[in-house]
C-alpha positions, -999 to +999 in steps of 0.1 A: +266+260+500+230+271+496+219+281+531+209+317+524+207+325+562+244+316+566+267+347+565+292+327+546+267+323+517+270+360+510+308+357+506+303+326+485+281+346+462+307+373+459+335+348+451+313+330+426+303+362+409+339+376+407+349+345+387+317+346+366+321+383+356+359+379+351+352+351+326+324+371+309+349+399+305+373+374+289+402+383+312+426+361+331+429+362+369+463+378+364+447+406+344+421+411+371+449+412+396+467+438+376+436+459+371+425+458+407+460+461+423+459+428+441+482+399+437+475+371+413+475+346+442+450+368+462+426+368+432+430+330+427+423+324+464+394+347+464+378+329+434+382+295+450+348+283+459+363+261+486+377+292+503+362+308+534+379+341+526+359+371+536+370+401+515+364+436+528+338+458+511+365+481+497+382+451+482+349+440+466+344+475+453+379+477+437+373+443+420+339+455+407+356+486+393+383+465+377+356+443+361+338+475+350+305+464+366+282+477+393+292+463+427+256+450+432+262+424+405+287+407+428+259+400+452+235+385+426+220+351+434+233+322+414+211+313+385 
């Protein structure tokens, strides 16, 4: 998935970065679920790079807060 003109690419970046920053924070997906108020299954599905889930902006914001990062980081290009 690297077609930057594809709207799904934006969601792919968000899902990829949620997992990346969760791992950098050294917390489990269950801990992220607890901090953000979502279910563990929802976080697991969201982090799945095979998913085509499109989280709402308020969901992305809540997860960024739970990760203690600026929401913009969840839209960073993959390096």
